[in-house]
C-alpha positions in Angstrom: 7.7 -43.5 -9.7 6.9 -43.5 -13.4 9.6 -42.0 -15.7 8.7 -38.4 -16.4 6.1 -38.3 -13.6 8.4 -37.4 -10.7 11.1 -35.0 -9.6 14.2 -35.5 -7.6 14.5 -31.8 -7.0 14.6 -30.8 -3.3 13.2 -27.5 -2.1 16.3 -26.9 0.0 18.5 -27.0 -3.1 17.1 -23.6 -4.2 18.6 -21.9 -1.1 22.1 -21.2 -2.6 20.5 -19.3 -5.5 18.5 -17.2 -3.1 21.5 -16.5 -0.8 23.8 -15.6 -3.7 21.4 -13.1 -5.2 20.2 -11.7 -1.9 23.4 -11.5 0.1 26.3 -11.5 -2.5 24.6 -9.4 -5.2 22.5 -7.7 -2.5 19.3 -7.5 -4.7 16.3 -7.3 -2.3 12.7 -6.3 -2.8 11.5 -3.5 -0.5 7.8 -3.7 -1.5 5.4 -6.3 -2.7 5.8 -7.3 -6.3 9.3 -5.9 -6.6 7.8 -2.4 -7.2 10.8 -1.1 -5.3 14.1 -2.7 -4.5 17.5 -2.1 -3.0 20.9 -3.3 -4.1 23.6 -3.5 -1.5 26.3 -6.0 -2.6 28.7 -7.7 -0.3 31.5 -9.6 -2.2 33.5 -10.6 0.9 36.7 -12.2 -0.5 35.2 -12.5 -4.0 36.6 -10.3 -6.7 33.3 -10.2 -8.7 29.8 -11.6 -9.0 27.0 -11.3 -11.5 23.5 -12.7 -11.8 19.8 -12.2 -12.8 16.8 -11.9 -10.5 13.3 -12.6 -11.9 10.6 -10.0 -10.9 7.1 -9.4 -12.1 8.5 -6.5 -14.2 11.2 -8.6 -15.9 14.7 -9.6 -15.1 17.0 -7.5 -12.9 20.6 -8.0 -14.0 23.4 -7.1 -11.7 27.2 -7.3 -12.0 29.6 -6.3 -9.3 33.4 -6.1 -9.8 35.3 -4.5 -6.9 33.4 -1.3 -6.1 31.6 -1.0 -9.4 28.0 -2.1 -9.8 26.5 -2.4 -13.3 22.7 -2.9 -13.4 19.9 -3.4 -15.9 16.6 -2.6 -14.2 13.2 -3.1 -15.9 10.7 -0.2 -16.1 8.3 -0.2 -13.2 10.8 -0.7 -10.4 12.1 2.1 -8.2 15.6 1.1 -7.1 18.4 2.3 -4.8 22.0 1.3 -4.6 23.1 1.8 -1.0 20.4 4.5 -0.7 21.4 6.2 -4.0 18.4 6.3 -6.4 18.9 4.6 -9.8 16.5 4.7 -12.7 15.2 2.0 -15.0 17.5 0.8 -17.7 21.3 0.4 -17.5 23.2 2.0 -14.7 26.8 2.0 -13.5 27.5 3.0 -9.9 30.9 3.4 -8.3 30.4 2.6 -4.6 33.6 4.3 -3.6 32.4 7.6 -5.1 28.9 7.6 -3.9 28.3 5.0 -1.3 
């Protein structure tokens, strides 16, 4: 292949990114276009995790450390953290207290 005209990227290589944001951070859409979403993190043996998820409304940023979840959610998304509603903007949720 000509230089600059091909890619060595494999579709399967995107799977870890999806798995990390979906299962570790627990960020999942619950309606088309990410109009609503749920956050239900599972750290397992990890002490902390953070990441960003692209949506049509903008980036969802999530950080989980122990039982504390810090979020930045763009306007236009209805979100819940373990069934507790959270609004757009920055939020901090203690899972031990509420979830």
